[in-house]
N, C-alpha and C positions, 0 to 999 in steps of 0.2 A: 296868442301862441300857445301851443301844447308844450308842457314841460315834462321831460323825462330825466329825473335825477340831476337837476341843474344843467341839463343840456337843453337849450332852447331850440325849438323847431319852428320855423316860420313857414306859413302856408302861402304859396305863390303858384297860381295856375294849377290848383289842385294837387300840388306836390309839396312835400315837406323838405326843407333844407336845414342842415345843421348850422347853428350860429354859436361860435364861442366854446369849443371843447378845449379848454386850456388846463384842466386839472387832471389829466390822465397821466399816470406814472406807472413805471414797470419795476419789478423786483425779480431778480434771478432766483429760481428755485434751486436750493441746495439739497433739500430733503423733502420727502413726502410728509406733509404735516396734516393735522386735523382740519385746518382751514381749507386745504386743497381737497381733502376727502369730502367735507361738507359741501363745498362748492359743486363737486361732481354729483353728489346725491340730490342736490336741488334741481338738476337738469333733467326733469322728467321726460322731456321730448327726446333727449339723447338716449336715455335708458330704453325708451320705446324703440327707437331706431336700432339700437344694439340688441333688440329682442330679449330684453330682460336680463342682460348681463349684470351680475352683482358687482358693485364697485366696492372694492376693499383696498387696503394699503398695498397688498401684494399685486392686485390687478393693476393699480396705477403705476407701481414700480416697473412692472413688465411692459406696460403699454407706452410709457414715456421714457423708456430706456433707449439709449443710442442703438441704431441697427447693428447687427453683428458685422464685424469687419470694418466699422467706421470709427473714426477718432472721437472719443468723448470730449476732447477739447473743442471740437467744432459743433457740439450739440448744446443747444440752449433751450431752457424752459423758463418762461417768464410769466409771472402773474401780472395782470393788468388791473390797476386800481383807479377808481374815480372817486375823488374826495375821500380817500381812505377806505373805501369799500371794494372788496374783490369782485370784479365784474367780468373778468375774462382770463384766458390762459392761451399762450402761444408756445408751441413746441416746434423747433426747427433744427435742421441738420445741414450744415454746409458740406458740399462735396458729394452729395447723394443724388442720384438720378434714378428714374423709373427702372425697374428690374435690378435693383441693387448694384448699379454700375457707379464706380467712382468717377466724378466729374467735378473738377474744381470751379467750373463756371456755373454750377447749379446749386440751388438750395431747395430742400424739401421741407414743406410744412407738414409735420406729422399730425398736429392737432391745433385747431384754431377754434376756440370755444368762447362765445360771449353768453353771459347769463341770460337764460331765456326770458326773464322778466325785464331785461334791459335791451332786448333786440328791437329793431325797427325804430331806433332813435338816432342812428348815424354812428353809434359807438363802434360797431364792427368795421365800418369803412375807415373811421379815424384810426383804429388800431392797425388795420391793414396798411394804411398809408404810412404809419410810423415804421412798420416792418419793411415796407418798400424802400424807405430812405436808407435803412441799414443794409438791405440786400443789394442795392445798387452799388455799394462800395466794394463788393466782393464778387458779384455774380452777374451773369447775363440772362439767366432764366430761373423761374420759380416753378416747382412742380408740387402737386399734392394729389391725394386720392380722396374722393368724396363718395360716401355710401350712396348707392342708387336710391335708397329709401329716403335719403335726406334731400327732399325736393327744395326746401328753402335754402339749404347750403349750395346746391347746384345753381340756383338762381343768383345767389349772392356772388359766387365765384365768377360766373359768366358776366355779371354786371361789372366786376372788377377787371374784366378783360382776359379771362382765362379761356382757353380752347381745349376741347377734348382731344386727347392723343392716344388713348387706349383704354382697355378694360382689364380688371384684375379682380382679386378677391381679398377681403379682410376676414380671415378665418373662413367661414362658409358664406359670408355676405358679399354680394357683388359690389364693386366700386368702379367709378369712372375716374381715370387718371386725367388730370388737367394740367395745362402748362401756360405760363405767361412769359413772354420775352420782355426783358427790361433794359 
């Protein structure tokens, strides 16, 4: 079997399957810290997709802040750790729907980022499934916007059962709005 950071993948019919991802833990982010900044700086593919955006503490504070007009109490940012190593980040807001509409039946994923060196090992799917368990307790649908240039992200979200529902912009960059009913 191929080993990705203590996640074992078993080859069966030319496809890899995750076996035994039990050491994933989450920590709510209270402040932007150096660990979070360093994590973002390591994501060279993300920086390419964002067309050279410089990641600073101020940039992160602005980007993962609760949307205007929405309750901070329903906004969560969680670091994802595997065996003590920061391997991902999830930013989500309950009560937010496409076009900044309040909708208590919806949750918006603002950022879902798995360390580029840990991708394609099943960790993203595992982290999303953990989110899905939480979201099902409060919502009927999940929405997110994925940059058009993020082809791997679009493939990932469609494999997770998301459908395209619209187009928008992230600054000047085009995004596809996706939705999954749960």
